[in-house]
C-alpha positions in Angstrom: 64.2 -55.8 -33.9 62.4 -56.6 -37.2 58.9 -57.9 -37.0 56.9 -59.0 -40.0 53.2 -59.9 -39.4 50.8 -61.5 -41.8 52.6 -60.2 -44.9 50.9 -60.9 -48.3 52.1 -60.1 -51.8 51.1 -61.1 -55.3 52.6 -61.1 -58.8 49.7 -61.0 -61.2 47.3 -63.7 -60.1 50.0 -65.6 -58.2 49.9 -65.4 -54.4 53.6 -65.3 -53.6 53.8 -64.4 -49.8 51.0 -66.0 -47.9 50.5 -64.6 -44.3 54.3 -64.5 -43.6 55.2 -63.7 -40.0 58.6 -63.8 -38.3 60.8 -61.8 -35.9 64.5 -61.1 -36.2 65.9 -60.1 -32.8 69.2 -58.3 -32.1 72.1 -60.7 -31.7 70.3 -63.5 -33.6 71.2 -64.7 -37.1 68.2 -65.0 -39.4 68.5 -67.0 -42.6 66.1 -67.0 -45.6 66.1 -70.2 -47.5 63.9 -71.7 -50.3 63.8 -73.0 -53.8 63.4 -70.8 -56.8 60.1 -68.9 -57.0 59.0 -69.2 -53.4 59.2 -65.4 -52.6 62.7 -64.8 -51.1 63.4 -61.8 -53.4 59.8 -60.6 -53.0 60.1 -60.5 -49.3 63.4 -58.6 -49.4 61.9 -56.1 -51.8 59.0 -55.6 -49.5 61.3 -55.1 -46.5 63.3 -52.5 -48.4 60.2 -50.7 -49.6 60.9 -51.4 -53.3 57.4 -52.9 -53.7 54.5 -52.3 -51.3 53.0 -55.3 -49.5 49.4 -55.9 -50.3 48.6 -56.5 -46.7 50.4 -57.1 -43.4 52.8 -55.1 -41.3 56.5 -54.6 -41.2 57.9 -53.1 -38.0 61.4 -51.9 -37.2 62.1 -51.4 -33.4 58.3 -51.3 -32.8 57.6 -48.6 -35.5 55.6 -49.5 -38.6 57.7 -48.9 -41.7 55.2 -49.9 -44.4 52.0 -48.2 -45.3 48.9 -50.4 -45.5 
């Protein structure tokens, strides 16, 4: 299971991800939708570890996978 809790990320002075929290459970389909510039790619980059989240936690099967 993927758990994201209170994730925050910025680009320069722009606060892109604001306290984002969600769970994606096994067997469920999770969809990420939004207009241009709302943080979809930023979220995916944080989940993959390409950019570090400024704050918040990403857990995979209960284990934290990002450093705070």
